[in-house]
Steps between C-alpha positions, in 0.01 A plus 500: 500500500226282645582612855498864389155452348369338816646776717332764282164334560559458874604865543191612302712680242343316204192294434550126438378545142773761439769263620360208303476701178852630551631147542317382189634791294850432631483132409371578151770764445766255617376230265494742205853611586622139510337425166657806338845411631457139392388602152776751435793320662430127493286447193704730274830336600362162394411635154844652439696205638 
């Protein structure tokens, strides 16, 4: 993904700020997804076990 972002900037398809914001949004979405999975699958299994 990092190489794709760099290539988008080099080919003048996107502005650097667009790529940076997209990466930040992707990282935040990934972290939220991990937290949701952890909460529903790991934490709940500990309570029932």
